[in-house]
C-alpha positions in Angstrom: 128.6 160.1 86.7 124.8 160.1 87.1 122.8 160.3 90.3 124.3 159.6 93.7 124.8 155.9 93.3 128.1 156.2 91.5 126.7 154.8 88.2 127.8 156.0 84.8 125.6 156.4 81.8 126.6 152.9 80.7 125.1 151.4 83.9 128.4 150.4 85.4 129.5 151.8 88.7 132.8 153.5 89.3 133.8 150.3 91.2 133.6 148.3 88.0 130.3 146.7 88.6 127.2 146.6 86.3 123.7 147.8 87.4 122.9 144.3 88.7 126.0 144.2 91.0 128.0 141.8 88.9 131.5 142.8 87.8 131.3 144.7 84.5 133.9 142.4 82.9 131.8 139.4 83.8 128.7 140.8 82.2 130.5 141.2 78.8 132.0 137.7 78.7 135.1 138.4 80.9 136.3 141.5 79.0 135.5 145.2 79.5 133.7 147.0 76.7 135.8 148.5 73.9 135.9 152.3 73.6 137.0 154.4 70.6 139.2 157.4 71.5 139.2 160.7 69.7 141.6 163.5 70.6 141.7 167.2 69.6 145.3 168.3 69.6 144.6 172.0 69.9 141.8 174.5 69.6 140.4 175.0 66.2 141.3 171.5 64.9 139.0 168.6 64.6 139.0 165.5 66.8 140.8 162.6 65.2 140.7 158.9 66.0 143.6 158.1 68.3 142.9 154.5 69.0 140.8 152.1 71.2 140.9 150.8 74.7 139.0 148.6 77.1 137.4 150.1 80.2 134.4 149.3 82.5 132.7 152.6 82.0 132.9 156.0 80.3 134.6 157.8 83.2 137.4 155.2 83.4 137.7 155.2 79.6 138.2 158.9 79.6 140.8 158.7 82.3 142.7 155.9 80.6 142.5 157.7 77.3 144.0 160.8 78.9 146.9 158.7 80.3 147.4 156.7 77.2 147.0 159.2 74.3 147.9 162.6 75.8 151.0 161.8 77.9 152.9 164.8 76.7 150.0 167.4 76.9 149.3 166.9 73.2 145.5 167.3 73.6 142.9 169.8 74.7 139.9 167.6 74.4 139.1 163.9 74.4 136.0 162.0 73.3 135.4 158.3 74.2 132.6 156.5 72.4 131.6 152.8 72.9 132.6 150.9 69.9 129.2 149.3 69.8 127.7 152.8 69.1 129.8 153.4 66.0 128.2 152.6 62.7 130.5 152.5 59.7 130.2 151.9 56.0 132.0 148.8 54.6 134.9 149.4 52.3 133.6 146.5 50.1 130.4 148.5 49.5 132.3 151.7 48.5 131.0 152.0 45.0 127.3 151.6 45.6 127.4 153.6 48.9 129.0 156.7 47.3 127.4 156.3 43.9 124.6 158.9 44.4 127.2 161.7 44.7 128.6 160.9 41.3 125.7 162.5 39.4 126.0 165.8 41.3 128.8 167.7 39.6 128.1 170.9 41.6 129.6 169.1 44.7 132.9 168.9 42.9 134.1 172.5 42.1 136.5 171.4 39.4 135.2 173.9 36.9 135.9 177.0 39.1 139.0 179.0 38.6 140.9 179.7 41.8 142.3 183.3 42.0 146.1 183.5 42.5 145.9 185.3 45.8 143.9 182.4 47.5 146.3 180.0 49.2 144.4 177.7 51.4 141.3 176.6 49.6 
């Protein structure tokens, strides 16, 4: 939470109200914002996308994500990101988007020989 007014970074208070005092759900057309949840199952591993949930602010999204996606103590870290902040490539544009990497063979080590003693490469 930021400041002493009980507001989160998204401008919604912990009581579920937006900065102008209206309920957060009303300011988004009757539904809370969608949050993407990423969970790291144990130290040393990467966060992976666990799912999505609706919540009025980041703090509530984090609490709900903890309750929903780590019920059996599977996680050591959780990230919640507003879905509106995620920018993704389109699967329909796969060929033109990834085309520049095709002319860089040094990025694909297919011509290297892997020694027999190396197991996890």
